[in-house]
VOBA-1610 file (N, C-alpha, C; in pm, whole numbers, padded with zeros to 5 digits, always signed):
BEGIN
Met-01514-13457+02063Met-01612-13383+02133Met-01599-13407+02280Leu-01601-13311+02361Leu-01584-13311+02506Leu-01707-13390+02563His-01680-13491+02648His-01794-13562+02711His-01783-13517+02861Val-01888-13464+02908Val-01904-13414+03042Val-02002-13503+03122Leu-01952-13554+03239Leu-02042-13614+03330Leu-02082-13503+03430Tyr-02218-13473+03436Tyr-02269-13359+03513Tyr-02348-13422+03626Leu-02298-13402+03755Leu-02352-13458+03872Leu-02430-13339+03940Val-02564-13361+03960Val-02643-13248+04004Val-02727-13284+04126His-02760-13180+04215His-02828-13207+04337His-02976-13223+04310Asp-03030-13165+04198Asp-03176-13172+04174Asp-03203-13176+04028Leu-03241-13291+03969Leu-03260-13301+03834Leu-03371-13222+03783Ser-03464-13182+03874Ser-03581-13099+03834Ser-03554-12947+03827Asp-03440-12912+03875Asp-03410-12761+03878Asp-03394-12714+03737Pro-03473-12606+03698Pro-03461-12547+03570Pro-03324-12505+03533Ala-03248-12461+03632Ala-03111-12409+03610Ala-03018-12526+03563Val-03044-12648+03606Val-02968-12762+03552Val-02998-12780+03404Arg-03121-12779+03360Arg-03148-12786+03223Arg-03080-12677+03140Arg-03080-12560+03192Arg-03018-12447+03124Arg-02871-12470+03104Arg-02804-12518+03211Arg-02659-12553+03206Arg-02627-12665+03100Val-02713-12765+03102Val-02702-12876+03014Val-02706-12816+02861Ile-02807-12738+02837Ile-02821-12688+02705Ile-02698-12591+02668Met-02651-12518+02765Met-02527-12437+02742Met-02416-12526+02694Met-02389-12635+02761Met-02273-12714+02730Met-02300-12787+02603Gln-02423-12831+02572Gln-02452-12885+02444Gln-02429-12789+02323Ala-02478-12660+02350Ala-02468-12561+02248Ala-02317-12528+02225Gly-02231-12546+02324Gly-02091-12526+02316Gly-02017-12637+02244Gly-02083-12745+02223Gly-02020-12859+02146Gly-01987-12983+02231Ala-02038-12977+02355Ala-02007-13094+02446Ala-02116-13198+02443Thr-02082-13320+02475Thr-02183-13423+02500Thr-02198-13437+02651Val-02318-13436+02700Val-02341-13435+02843Val-02422-13562+02891Thr-02363-13620+02987Thr-02435-13726+03067Thr-02475-13665+03199Val-02598-13678+03238Val-02650-13612+03364Val-02680-13716+03465Ala-02634-13707+03588Ala-02680-13805+03701Ala-02700-13718+03819Gly-02807-13753+03896Gly-02831-13680+04016Gly-02951-13713+04092Phe-02985-13635+04195Phe-03105-13661+04273Phe-03223-13580+04225Ser-03335-13622+04271Ser-03450-13547+04224Ser-03532-13502+04352Arg-03585-13381+04351Arg-03667-13322+04468Arg-03808-13307+04420Ser-03838-13333+04293Ser-03973-13317+04251Ser-04060-13433+04282Arg-04183-13414+04279Arg-04277-13528+04303Arg-04289-13629+04194Glu-04266-13580+04073Glu-04266-13669+03961Glu-04126-13693+03908Arg-04102-13813+03859Arg-03965-13861+03814Arg-03929-13777+03693Val-03808-13731+03681Val-03752-13652+03572Val-03696-13764+03465Thr-03764-13770+03354Thr-03727-13868+03255Thr-03632-13813+03144Glu-03626-13680+03129Glu-03550-13620+03021Glu-03511-13474+03055Ile-03388-13447+03021Ile-03336-13308+03047Ile-03267-13268+02915Ala-03321-13174+02840Ala-03264-13135+02711Ala-03219-13257+02627Ala-03315-13343+02610Ala-03297-13462+02526Ala-03196-13569+02586Val-03161-13551+02712Val-03068-13640+02779Val-03151-13714+02885Val-03139-13848+02880Val-03211-13937+02986Val-03111-13942+03106Pro-03159-13883+03224Pro-03065-13871+03332Pro-03056-14008+03410Val-02946-14012+03478Val-02928-14131+03579Val-02978-14083+03708Asp-03090-14148+03758Asp-03154-14104+03888Asp-03084-14172+03993Leu-03028-14090+04090Leu-02960-14138+04206Leu-03044-14153+04326Gly-03169-14119+04321Gly-03263-14120+04434Gly-03328-13985+04464Arg-03404-13984+04571Arg-03479-13859+04605Arg-03416-13791+04725Thr-03419-13658+04727Thr-03380-13580+04845Thr-03483-13474+04874Ser-03464-13409+04985Ser-03574-13309+05019Ser-03518-13177+05055Asp-03584-13063+05024Asp-03540-12937+05059Asp-03531-12930+05214Gly-03425-12862+05263Gly-03424-12833+05400Gly-03384-12946+05496Arg-03365-13067+05434Arg-03335-13184+05525Arg-03186-13232+05500Phe-03102-13157+05564Phe-02955-13189+05527Phe-02908-13323+05566Ala-02959-13370+05680Ala-02915-13510+05723Ala-02964-13613+05620Gln-03087-13596+05575Gln-03143-13687+05475Gln-03060-13684+05349Arg-03014-13565+05310Arg-02938-13554+05187Arg-02805-13617+05205Leu-02738-13607+05322Leu-02613-13674+05349Leu-02623-13826+05331Ala-02737-13876+05394Ala-02761-14026+05382Ala-02780-14066+05240Ala-02849-13980+05167Ala-02876-14017+05028Ala-02745-14018+04950Val-02660-13918+04974Val-02524-13912+04910Val-02438-14034+04942Ala-02444-14072+05076Ala-02365-14189+05119Ala-02413-14312+05041Arg-02547-14334+05033Arg-02600-14447+04952Arg-02562-14443+04813Ala-02570-14325+04752Ala-02532-14312+04609Ala-02381-14333+04584Ala-02304-14296+04673Ala-02155-14320+04662Ala-02129-14473+04667Trp-02196-14540+04750Trp-02180-14688+04769Trp-02219-14760+04639Thr-02329-14715+04574Thr-02381-14784+04452Thr-02344-14703+04327Leu-02256-14617+04327Leu-02237-14532+04207Leu-02188-14609+04092Gly-02101-14711+04122Gly-02053-14794+04017Gly-02157-14867+03928Ser-02264-14915+03998Ser-02375-14980+03927Ser-02457-14875+03857Ser-02482-14752+03922Ser-02557-14653+03870Ser-02504-14600+03734Leu-02367-14595+03732Leu-02306-14540+03614Leu-02260-14647+03515Lys-02307-14766+03539Lys-02269-14876+03455Lys-02320-14854+03305Gly-02240-14859+03211Gly-02277-14840+03075Gly-02247-14693+03033Val-02211-14605+03130Val-02171-14467+03090Val-02028-14467+03043Ala-02008-14413+02930Ala-01873-14401+02879Ala-01782-14312+02958Arg-01657-14343+02961Arg-01566-14258+03044Arg-01569-14112+03000Pro-01597-14025+03097Pro-01611-13886+03064Pro-01468-13820+03051Asp-01462-13712+02976Asp-01341-13630+02977Asp-01336-13537+03095Leu-01450-13520+03160Leu-01455-13412+03261Leu-01578-13442+03353Ile-01559-13421+03489Ile-01678-13436+03569Ile-01705-13306+03648Ile-01829-13264+03643Ile-01868-13138+03709Ile-01959-13183+03828Gly-01928-13137+03946Gly-02010-13159+04068Gly-02080-13030+04102Arg-02209-13025+04098Arg-02284-12908+04116Arg-02325-12902+04266Asn-02267-12823+04348Asn-02285-12813+04495Asn-02198-12915+04566Leu-02186-12896+04697Leu-02084-12970+04775Leu-02114-13123+04778Glu-02243-13165+04790Glu-02270-13307+04802Glu-02236-13376+04665Met-02251-13303+04556Met-02219-13361+04427Met-02073-13358+04404Leu-01995-13266+04469Leu-01850-13269+04461Leu-01798-13395+04520Ala-01861-13440+04632Ala-01819-13567+04697Ala-01844-13681+04599Leu-01954-13688+04531Leu-01977-13785+04432Leu-01888-13778+04307Ala-01853-13655+04275Ala-01753-13642+04165Ala-01622-13700+04197Asn-01577-13687+04318Asn-01457-13749+04369Asn-01465-13909+04361Arg-01588-13948+04401Arg-01610-14099+04397Arg-01620-14145+04245Ala-01674-14072+04157Ala-01683-14111+04022Ala-01546-14109+03956Lys-01463-14023+03992Lys-01330-14016+03935Lys-01257-14151+03956Thr-01276-14207+04079Thr-01209-14339+04104Thr-01260-14450+04020Leu-01386-14431+03969Leu-01449-14546+03900Leu-01413-14552+03750Phe-01351-14437+03699Phe-01306-14436+03559Phe-01158-14440+03550Ala-01105-14515+03450Ala-00968-14523+03426Ala-00910-14390+03391Gly-00793-14353+03432Gly-00733-14234+03395Gly-00757-14128+03491Asp-00692-14012+03468Asp-00704-13894+03550Asp-00815-13800+03499Val-00934-13815+03535Val-01046-13735+03486Val-01050-13600+03569Pro-01039-13486+03514Pro-01048-13371+03591Pro-01186-13346+03647Ile-01192-13275+03756Ile-01311-13237+03828Ile-01323-13088+03834Val-01453-13038+03815Val-01488-12902+03829Val-01593-12894+03935Tyr-01569-12791+04029Tyr-01666-12786+04139Tyr-01748-12652+04098Glu-01885-12681+04081Glu-01971-12568+04045Glu-02051-12533+04179Cys-02023-12416+04230Cys-02089-12380+04358Cys-02159-12244+04332Leu-02295-12251+04336Leu-02375-12131+04307Leu-02445-12080+04426Asp-02429-12142+04535Asp-02483-12089+04671Asp-02385-12138+04779Ile-02381-12055+04884Ile-02296-12094+04995Ile-02395-12133+05114His-02411-12260+05136His-02503-12300+05241His-02477-12244+05377Arg-02576-12206+05451Arg-02554-12145+05583Arg-02475-12239+05676Leu-02481-12366+05664Leu-02408-12455+05750Leu-02258-12429+05733Leu-02221-12400+05611Leu-02073-12385+05586Leu-02021-12257+05652Leu-02106-12172+05691Leu-02058-12045+05745Leu-02060-12045+05910Arg-02104-12147+05953Arg-02115-12158+06105Arg-01976-12173+06160Gln-01954-12113+06282Gln-01824-12118+06349Gln-01813-12228+06448Asp-01917-12313+06455Asp-01914-12428+06550Asp-01851-12552+06484Leu-01850-12660+06559Leu-01784-12780+06503Leu-01844-12834+06370Thr-01974-12812+06356Thr-02044-12853+06222Thr-01987-12776+06114Gly-01983-12640+06123Gly-01933-12556+06023Gly-01789-12581+05989Lys-01705-12596+06093Lys-01561-12626+06066Lys-01542-12758+05999Ala-01629-12864+06033Ala-01620-12992+05972Ala-01656-12986+05825Leu-01758-12911+05797Leu-01805-12909+05658Leu-01702-12838+05572Arg-01646-12726+05631Arg-01539-12656+05544Arg-01421-12746+05534Phe-01390-12822+05621Phe-01272-12909+05610Phe-01301-13012+05497Val-01425-13066+05504Val-01460-13161+05396Val-01454-13097+05265Glu-01503-12977+05250Glu-01504-12908+05120Glu-01367-12881+05067Arg-01274-12848+05167Arg-01134-12826+05123Arg-01069-12958+05073Met-01100-13066+05144Met-01036-13200+05111Met-01088-13235+04974Leu-01223-13228+04951Leu-01277-13267+04827Leu-01232-13176+04710Gly-01211-13048+04745Gly-01170-12952+04649Gly-01021-12976+04601Asn-00946-13045+04679Asn-00806-13078+04640Asn-00790-13153+04513Asn-00898-13217+04477Asn-00900-13292+04352Asn-00963-13218+04233Ala-01002-13103+04256Ala-01072-13024+04157Ala-00972-12939+04085Gln-01003-12903+03957Gln-00907-12817+03884Gln-00970-12678+03856Leu-01091-12657+03883Leu-01158-12531+03851Leu-01284-12509+03931Leu-01310-12387+03974Leu-01432-12347+04050Leu-01511-12267+03964Ile-01643-12309+03939Ile-01735-12231+03866Ile-01835-12166+03964Thr-01852-12032+03963Thr-01951-11969+04051Thr-02012-11861+03976Ser-02123-11808+04034Ser-02208-11720+03955Ser-02205-11570+04006Ser-02131-11547+04121Ser-02116-11410+04174Ser-01972-11391+04224Pro-01913-11284+04196Pro-01780-11254+04258Pro-01783-11244+04404Ala-01902-11207+04460Ala-01909-11200+04608Ala-01878-11331+04678Phe-01916-11443+04614Phe-01893-11574+04676Phe-01747-11601+04701Val-01664-11556+04606Val-01522-11564+04615Val-01471-11464+04722Arg-01517-11344+04707Arg-01471-11231+04792Arg-01512-11249+04946Gln-01630-11306+04956Gln-01682-11317+05101Gln-01664-11457+05164Tyr-01647-11558+05078Tyr-01636-11695+05138Tyr-01506-11765+05093Phe-01487-11797+04968Phe-01378-11878+04931Phe-01244-11820+04967Ala-01232-11689+04941Ala-01094-11627+04975Ala-01070-11610+05121Pro-01164-11550+05201Pro-01133-11524+05341Pro-01125-11659+05427Phe-01205-11758+05390Phe-01194-11887+05453Phe-01084-11972+05415Gly-01021-11934+05295Gly-00909-12020+05242Gly-00959-12155+05202Gln-01073-12156+05136Gln-01132-12288+05103Gln-01065-12360+04980Met-01029-12279+04880Met-00982-12344+04766Met-00889-12251+04686Asn-00775-12313+04646Asn-00674-12242+04573Asn-00693-12285+04424Leu-00803-12243+04362Leu-00838-12291+04230Leu-00859-12173+04144Pro-00838-12190+04011Pro-00879-12087+03919Pro-01031-12071+03922Val-01082-11955+03901Val-01230-11930+03910Val-01283-11891+03777Glu-01390-11958+03739Glu-01469-11919+03613Glu-01598-11858+03670Leu-01620-11727+03636Leu-01741-11664+03666Leu-01841-11690+03561Val-01946-11760+03581Val-02057-11783+03487Val-02180-11729+03548Glu-02217-11603+03520Glu-02334-11534+03578Glu-02456-11600+03530Asn-02569-11578+03611Asn-02705-11636+03573Asn-02776-11560+03466Lys-02708-11550+03357Lys-02769-11476+03246Lys-02865-11554+03173Val-02943-11477+03093Val-03053-11539+03005Val-02978-11615+02888Leu-03019-11739+02868Leu-02961-11820+02758Leu-03033-11783+02626Glu-02961-11732+02532Glu-03012-11705+02398Glu-02929-11757+02296Leu-02973-11860+02222Leu-02895-11925+02124Leu-02925-11882+01982Val-03037-11801+01961Val-03070-11760+01832Val-02978-11634+01798Pro-02910-11634+01686Pro-02827-11521+01655Pro-02895-11384+01673Gln-02832-11286+01724Gln-02892-11160+01750Gln-02956-11092+01632Glu-02897-11109+01511Glu-02950-11044+01391Glu-03083-11111+01337Thr-03098-11233+01397Thr-03231-11294+01342Thr-03341-11289+01451Gln-03314-11226+01555Gln-03411-11219+01665Gln-03517-11113+01641Ala-03641-11151+01676Ala-03751-11056+01668Ala-03775-11008+01811Met-03683-10931+01865Met-03692-10894+02003Met-03762-10763+02015Ser-03867-10758+02084Ser-03940-10631+02116Ser-03975-10629+02263His-03966-10515+02308His-04009-10483+02456His-04152-10430+02460Ala-04239-10490+02537Ala-04368-10436+02551Ala-04362-10292+02604Asp-04456-10211+02555Asp-04467-10075+02600Asp-04540-10077+02737Lys-04468-10082+02844Lys-04529-10096+02979Lys-04572-09964+03039Ser-04511-09855+02993Ser-04532-09730+03064Ser-04675-09678+03046Asp-04742-09716+02933Asp-04874-09668+02916Asp-04983-09753+02980Lys-04944-09851+03060Lys-05043-09939+03123Lys-05099-09875+03242Gly-05034-09772+03301Gly-05090-09703+03409Gly-05094-09804+03534Glu-05181-09761+03632Glu-05190-09833+03747Glu-05294-09949+03719Pro-05274-10059+03793Pro-05182-10082+03906Pro-05052-10123+03852Trp-04944-10069+03920Trp-04818-10118+03898Trp-04803-10265+03931Lys-04728-10345+03860Lys-04712-10486+03879Lys-04569-10518+03912Ile-04545-10587+04023Ile-04416-10636+04061Ile-04411-10785+04044Gly-04317-10835+03965Gly-04309-10975+03941Gly-04201-11038+04031Trp-04236-11145+04100Trp-04133-11223+04181Trp-04136-11361+04120Phe-04027-11385+04041Phe-04030-11508+03962Phe-03902-11596+03999Gly-03915-11725+03973Gly-03806-11812+03988Gly-03826-11909+04116Ala-03712-11923+04196Ala-03714-12007+04312Ala-03776-11923+04426Leu-03903-11955+04470Leu-03972-11875+04566Leu-03947-11947+04697Arg-03862-11888+04782Arg-03817-11959+04906Arg-03813-11859+05028Cys-03844-11735+05000Cys-03815-11627+05108Cys-03949-11592+05180Arg-03970-11639+05294Arg-04093-11599+05370Arg-04111-11460+05399Arg-03990-11393+05421Arg-03999-11252+05456Arg-04043-11163+05336Ser-03994-11211+05214Ser-04036-11131+05088Ser-04187-11152+05069Leu-04237-11276+05094Leu-04377-11298+05071Leu-04458-11217+05174Ala-04421-11209+05293Ala-04490-11126+05393Ala-04485-10985+05365Leu-04363-10936+05324Leu-04346-10788+05298Leu-04435-10752+05173Leu-04430-10830+05069Leu-04511-10794+04953Leu-04652-10807+04976Ser-04696-10893+05057Ser-04837-10904+05098Ser-04882-10773+05171Ala-04805-10743+05275Ala-04845-10624+05359Ala-04840-10496+05271Phe-04740-10490+05183Phe-04730-10370+05098Phe-04841-10353+05006Ser-04878-10464+04944Ser-04990-10456+04846Ser-05126-10428+04902Arg-05139-10477+05024Arg-05259-10453+05103Arg-05269-10301+05140Lys-05148-10247+05183Lys-05150-10107+05219Lys-05182-10018+05093Met-05127-10061+04981Met-05147-09982+04862Met-05296-09999+04802Asp-05360-10099+04851Asp-05505-10113+04829Asp-05538-10109+04678Gly-05469-10189+04607Gly-05500-10207+04458Gly-05414-10125+04367Arg-05332-10027+04416Arg-05241-09960+04333Arg-05120-10036+04287Ile-05098-10152+04363Ile-04988-10246+04336Ile-05044-10390+04324Glu-04996-10462+04232Glu-05026-10608+04222Glu-04901-10679+04225Ile-04900-10793+04298Ile-04785-10884+04311Ile-04815-11011+04222Val-04724-11038+04131Val-04738-11158+04037Val-04623-11252+04071Leu-04660-11373+04112Leu-04564-11478+04154Leu-04567-11586+04043Arg-04444-11630+04004Arg-04430-11741+03907Arg-04309-11824+03954Gly-04314-11950+03924Gly-04192-12027+03956Gly-04222-12150+04039Arg-04116-12189+04125Arg-04132-12309+04198Arg-04117-12272+04350Pro-04230-12273+04425Pro-04218-12239+04566Pro-04149-12354+04640Ala-04065-12315+04739Ala-03999-12415+04828Ala-04104-12434+04940Tyr-04194-12524+04927Tyr-04302-12544+05018Tyr-04250-12573+05158Ser-04135-12627+05176Ser-04081-12651+05314Ser-04048-12523+05382Glu-04041-12411+05314Glu-04007-12282+05380Glu-04133-12201+05414Phe-04253-12250+05379Phe-04370-12177+05402Phe-04470-12262+05486Glu-04550-12197+05565Glu-04653-12283+05645Glu-04750-12328+05553Asp-04810-12251+05459Asp-04908-12297+05363Asp-04906-12191+05252Phe-04818-12211+05162Phe-04798-12110+05049Phe-04921-12097+04966Asp-04984-12201+04919Asp-05099-12192+04835Asp-05212-12120+04897Arg-05245-12158+05028Arg-05352-12091+05092Arg-05328-11945+05116Phe-05202-11910+05159Phe-05169-11775+05185Phe-05186-11690+05061Val-05139-11734+04953Val-05153-11656+04822Val-05299-11641+04785Ala-05372-11758+04805Ala-05513-11755+04761Ala-05593-11649+04841Asp-05551-11625+04962Asp-05621-11529+05050Asp-05582-11391+05030Glu-05480-11367+04948Glu-05438-11235+04928Glu-05518-11158+04811Pro-05565-11044+04836Pro-05646-10973+04739Pro-05568-10920+04617Phe-05438-10891+04633Phe-05360-10822+04526Phe-05238-10905+04502Met-05243-11039+04511Met-05133-11125+04479Met-05183-11251+04404Arg-05107-11280+04300Arg-05151-11399+04214Arg-05030-11486+04190Phe-05057-11622+04193Phe-04952-11716+04163Phe-04993-11792+04044His-04901-11796+03938His-04933-11852+03812His-04855-11979+03786Gly-04784-12039+03884Gly-04712-12160+03869Gly-04586-12150+03795Ala-04535-12266+03755Ala-04402-12280+03685Ala-04403-12226+03538Tyr-04286-12199+03491Tyr-04272-12149+03354Tyr-04147-12212+03295Ala-04140-12207+03161Ala-04027-12264+03097Ala-03914-12160+03082Asn-03801-12196+03119Asn-03688-12095+03099Asn-03590-12162+03002Pro-03558-12082+02893Pro-03585-11948+02863Pro-03704-11919+02780Glu-03777-12019+02743Glu-03886-12005+02643Glu-03998-11903+02682Asp-04032-11898+02812Asp-04150-11811+02850Asp-04106-11677+02904Leu-03972-11651+02913Leu-03925-11530+02988Leu-03980-11399+02945Gln-03976-11386+02804Gln-04023-11261+02746Gln-04174-11230+02782Lys-04253-11337+02769Lys-04396-11315+02796Lys-04420-11288+02936Ile-04361-11355+03032Ile-04400-11330+03173Ile-04344-11200+03221Tyr-04222-11151+03170Tyr-04168-11027+03221Tyr-04240-10909+03152Asp-04298-10933+03024Asp-04371-10827+02963Asp-04495-10790+03038Glu-04543-10879+03125Glu-04662-10855+03200Glu-04643-10777+03324Val-04522-10746+03362Val-04487-10679+03489Val-04405-10554+03462His-04405-10450+03556His-04333-10339+03545His-04193-10355+03617Phe-04197-10424+03727Phe-04080-10433+03817Phe-04049-10587+03845Ser-03918-10607+03866Ser-03881-10746+03904Ser-03824-10738+04048Trp-03873-10831+04131Trp-03831-10834+04273Trp-03699-10910+04280Ala-03590-10838+04301Ala-03454-10895+04310Ala-03405-10892+04449Val-03489-10921+04540Val-03462-10924+04685Val-03483-11066+04739Asp-03393-11109+04835Asp-03398-11232+04896Asp-03338-11222+05034Phe-03430-11262+05138Phe-03385-11260+05273Phe-03363-11403+05330Phe-03366-11503+05239Phe-03367-11640+05284Phe-03251-11672+05371Glu-03128-11624+05332Glu-03005-11633+05414Glu-02941-11491+05428Glu-03023-11403+05492Glu-02981-11263+05502Glu-02848-11253+05566Gly-02766-11163+05515Gly-02629-11140+05563Gly-02528-11238+05523Gln-02567-11341+05446Gln-02486-11433+05394Gln-02514-11460+05243Asn-02546-11574+05210Asn-02567-11612+05078Asn-02666-11518+05001Ser-02772-11479+05067Ser-02875-11397+04998Ser-02818-11255+04967Asp-02716-11210+05047Asp-02658-11078+05020Asp-02553-11090+04912Trp-02497-11214+04886Trp-02384-11222+04790Trp-02429-11267+04655Leu-02539-11325+04640Leu-02575-11379+04506Leu-02616-11276+04404Leu-02614-11310+04280Leu-02668-11237+04169Leu-02776-11325+04098Pro-02904-11306+04142Pro-03002-11401+04106Pro-03046-11401+03955Asn-03097-11516+03920Asn-03146-11533+03776Asn-03244-11409+03741Arg-03338-11384+03840Arg-03433-11286+03806Arg-03378-11143+03779Leu-03258-11116+03822Leu-03198-10987+03791Leu-03167-10982+03644Tyr-03104-11077+03581Tyr-03076-11077+03448Tyr-03199-11098+03362Glu-03291-11183+03400Glu-03407-11209+03319Glu-03494-11083+03311Gly-03517-11021+03428Gly-03607-10902+03435Gly-03550-10788+03345Cys-03420-10763+03373Cys-03351-10655+03296Cys-03349-10681+03140Arg-03336-10805+03108Arg-03327-10847+02963Arg-03452-10806+02897Tyr-03564-10819+02967Tyr-03695-10789+02909Tyr-03761-10662+02959Gly-03678-10574+03002Gly-03729-10440+03026Gly-03796-10413+03160Ser-03789-10505+03253Ser-03859-10479+03387Ser-03748-10408+03475Val-03798-10318+03557Val-03700-10241+03638Val-03686-10315+03776Pro-03555-10357+03804Pro-03527-10427+03922Pro-03538-10352+04056Ile-03585-10424+04157Ile-03590-10361+04293Ile-03502-10445+04381Ala-03395-10391+04442Ala-03297-10469+04525Ala-03299-10406+04668Met-03214-10463+04753Met-03186-10409+04887Met-03043-10355+04889Gln-03034-10237+04944Gln-02902-10174+04960Gln-02814-10265+05050Gly-02681-10260+05010Gly-02586-10343+05091Gly-02568-10473+05032Thr-02646-10523+04926Thr-02629-10650+04869Thr-02542-10650+04737Glu-02490-10761+04690Glu-02422-10763+04569Glu-02503-10717+04448Thr-02633-10752+04461Thr-02724-10703+04353Thr-02734-10559+04350Ser-02741-10495+04464Ser-02753-10346+04469Ser-02623-10286+04420Leu-02512-10343+04445Leu-02380-10288+04395Leu-02377-10307+04242Phe-02425-10421+04195Phe-02435-10439+04049Phe-02518-10334+03975Leu-02639-10303+04044Leu-02724-10192+03986Leu-02664-10061+03996Lys-02601-10032+04108Lys-02537-09900+04129Lys-02429-09876+04026Ala-02345-09980+04001Ala-02241-09962+03902Ala-02290-09925+03764Arg-02413-09961+03739Arg-02470-09938+03600Arg-02575-09829+03603Gly-02602-09779+03721Gly-02690-09656+03728Gly-02836-09696+03696Ile-02877-09819+03735Ile-03011-09867+03698Ile-03081-09920+03818Gly-03211-09926+03808Gly-03292-09992+03910Gly-03316-09902+04039Phe-03377-09973+04132Phe-03410-09906+04266Phe-03355-09999+04374Ser-03295-09938+04480Ser-03256-10011+04600Ser-03317-09954+04717Leu-03384-10051+04802Leu-03447-10003+04923Leu-03347-09990+05035Ser-03371-09882+05118Ser-03275-09856+05227Ser-03311-09953+05344Glu-03431-10001+05359Glu-03464-10094+05457Glu-03583-10186+05406Pro-03591-10311+05464Pro-03691-10401+05408Pro-03822-10379+05482Thr-03889-10263+05456Thr-04011-10235+05528Thr-04116-10188+05423Val-04239-10197+05475Val-04360-10151+05393Val-04342-09990+05370Asp-04295-09927+05470Asp-04279-09774+05452Asp-04168-09745+05342Ala-04062-09826+05333Ala-03961-09802+05235Ala-04017-09819+05094Leu-04091-09933+05081Leu-04153-09963+04951Leu-04256-09851+04916Ser-04334-09811+05018Ser-04437-09707+05001Ser-04370-09580+04952Gly-04260-09542+05011Gly-04184-09419+04979Gly-04144-09423+04834Leu-04093-09540+04790Leu-04056-09549+04648Leu-04173-09527+04551Phe-04276-09593+04577Phe-04388-09588+04487Phe-04472-09456+04504Asp-04466-09391+04617Asp-04532-09265+04629Asp-04476-09156+04542Gln-04338-09177+04509Gln-04264-09078+04429Gln-04264-09122+04280Leu-04330-09231+04257Leu-04328-09291+04118Leu-04444-09244+04037Asp-04404-09193+03909Asp-04511-09161+03816Asp-04463-09220+03686Glu-04549-09196+03580Glu-04514-09258+03450Glu-04372-09209+03395Glu-04352-09086+03410Glu-04224-09028+03361Glu-04104-09086+03433Arg-04112-09096+03566Arg-03989-09147+03635Arg-03980-09298+03608Tyr-04090-09369+03593Tyr-04081-09509+03564Tyr-04021-09537+03430Glu-04064-09455+03328Glu-04015-09474+03190Glu-03863-09438+03179Ser-03821-09345+03263Ser-03679-09304+03262Ser-03602-09425+03319Ala-03647-09480+03426Ala-03581-09598+03487Ala-03572-09713+03391Arg-03677-09735+03317Arg-03690-09844+03223Arg-03596-09820+03108Gln-03587-09708+03059Gln-03497-09677+02945Gln-03346-09692+02981Lys-03315-09671+03107Lys-03176-09688+03150Lys-03149-09840+03150Val-03245-09922+03186Val-03224-10064+03182Val-03210-10112+03037Lys-03292-10064+02950Lys-03292-10109+02804Lys-03169-10057+02735Ala-03106-09954+02788Ala-02983-09899+02721Ala-02854-09978+02756Gln-02862-10074+02846Gln-02748-10156+02875Gln-02714-10243+02760Glu-02580-10284+02752Glu-02541-10373+02645Glu-02601-10509+02665Arg-02640-10569+02555Arg-02704-10695+02552Arg-02627-10807+02623Glu-02498-10808+02618Glu-02415-10907+02687Glu-02413-10892+02838Thr-02466-10782+02888Thr-02483-10773+03034Thr-02582-10873+03085Trp-02673-10904+03007Trp-02785-10991+03048Trp-02794-11131+02977Val-02712-11143+02870Val-02735-11260+02785Val-02611-11348+02779Phe-02631-11481+02770Phe-02532-11577+02747Phe-02568-11639+02615Asp-02483-11617+02505Asp-02518-11658+02381Asp-02435-11775+02324Gln-02452-11814+02199Gln-02382-11923+02141Gln-02235-11919+02156Asn-02174-11796+02127Asn-02033-11782+02152Asn-01984-11800+02282Asp-02070-11753+02378Asp-02032-11769+02523Asp-02035-11924+02559Cys-02129-11997+02496Cys-02138-12144+02524Cys-02013-12210+02469Arg-01972-12171+02356Arg-01847-12235+02294Arg-01725-12202+02382Ala-01723-12077+02433Ala-01606-12037+02506Ala-01603-12109+02645Leu-01721-12135+02707Leu-01729-12217+02824Leu-01678-12358+02802Val-01726-12420+02697Val-01678-12554+02666Val-01535-12565+02634Glu-01482-12460+02563Glu-01339-12455+02534Glu-01259-12440+02665Arg-01312-12365+02757Arg-01238-12349+02891Arg-01240-12482+02966Leu-01348-12553+02965Leu-01359-12687+03027Leu-01262-12782+02962Gly-01256-12778+02827Gly-01175-12865+02749Gly-01028-12847+02776Arg-00986-12728+02807Arg-00846-12704+02837Arg-00800-12780+02961Leu-00893-12807+03053Leu-00858-12881+03174Leu-00815-13026+03140Thr-00877-13081+03042Thr-00841-13218+02995Thr-00703-13217+02934His-00673-13106+02859His-00533-13099+02792His-00432-13078+02900Val-00463-13002+03002Val-00362-12990+03114Val-00331-13117+03176Asn-00432-13199+03201Asn-00408-13336+03264Asn-00334-13425+03172Glu-00363-13419+03037Glu-00289-13497+02945Glu-00139-13465+02939Gln-00108-13335+02950Gln+00028-13293+02951Gln+00094-13334+03075Ala+00025-13331+03195Ala+00082-13382+03314Ala+00119-13520+03315Ala+00028-13598+03257Ala+00054-13742+03236Ala+00172-13777+03153Val+00191-13696+03046Val+00304-13714+02961Val+00437-13678+03035Leu+00433-13579+03117Leu+00551-13541+03190Leu+00584-13652+03296Glu+00479-13710+03356Glu+00508-13820+03445Glu+00577-13935+03381Val+00532-13969+03262Val+00582-14085+03194Val+00728-14049+03154Ala+00751-13938+03103Ala+00879-13887+03066Ala+00985-13891+03178Ala+00934-13858+03299Ala+01012-13857+03409Ala+01060-13999+03455
//
């Protein structure tokens, strides 16, 4: 059984839990170690007791670097008692650094996988800081055997043109994890078309975009009750002046807190007509290139996605002839969309989403096995290389 040491930047991130479950479902044993950004200590992730490497904070890059340096110094004692892994995965750049350090602590040639699901804006700068970070990433990546990423645009817009890594790429999109066999599922889509007004737009997941919050606020106020905005997930409080007060003062906006992924997805998306698949957090860069969780989640459960033209998400939707893409990020553009919307047009858009193949949105048991098999082949490659060295 493949033993994976999974080094993560945030133990409290729901996406980390989902990835651990995916690897477990594929037949791997997973040891998790990482930092925490939540106020409460994370004591369990998918029945795994994680190794806590300390606390870090959103938006404080210098603090994170210092925490990584301390963790690298004490990593030997932190991982004391952990069995030698067959494979190490570093999720994001700082954890790739720790993956390189961990590799030196275990006997033998343990392969490293770099899991990069966002391109931090500092990596894209053309000044000394950006160049230095890209150099560090290239150096650390020299010891990696595989790059896992969630959007082809990350390779097309960053890794290839910047010449960052000459690695095989495994595209693992942010699909909904469903481990129950399809034939045994009791999957039903709520009949949303007969709910009438107000239309409900759901913005779920990592809430970090101030511009989206302001735009949805202004739009819902202009529509004066015809539109309601439903927020769920984990706000990045460092990105907002006072998120809770702002939402509390909004007449047509509600925040319902965190949810379990994937357990609560059907329930929360059944309550809305549209999913907000727009992000201006790093506009023109990472935000334009990613394919967000909410895209797959919303479409899986019959919500019609709203994206911005010119983004990877809008290209994804256009290729499948589904959803709506705004020409500009303005209240007028949103108003124009909804002024033309009636029950018939909405139901037509929703049926196009529902007509897509299930595998477009879902990562199932077979996909989990295939992922673990792909990871396992890296260990075989290293074993073969070792044999060749001995033979030589």
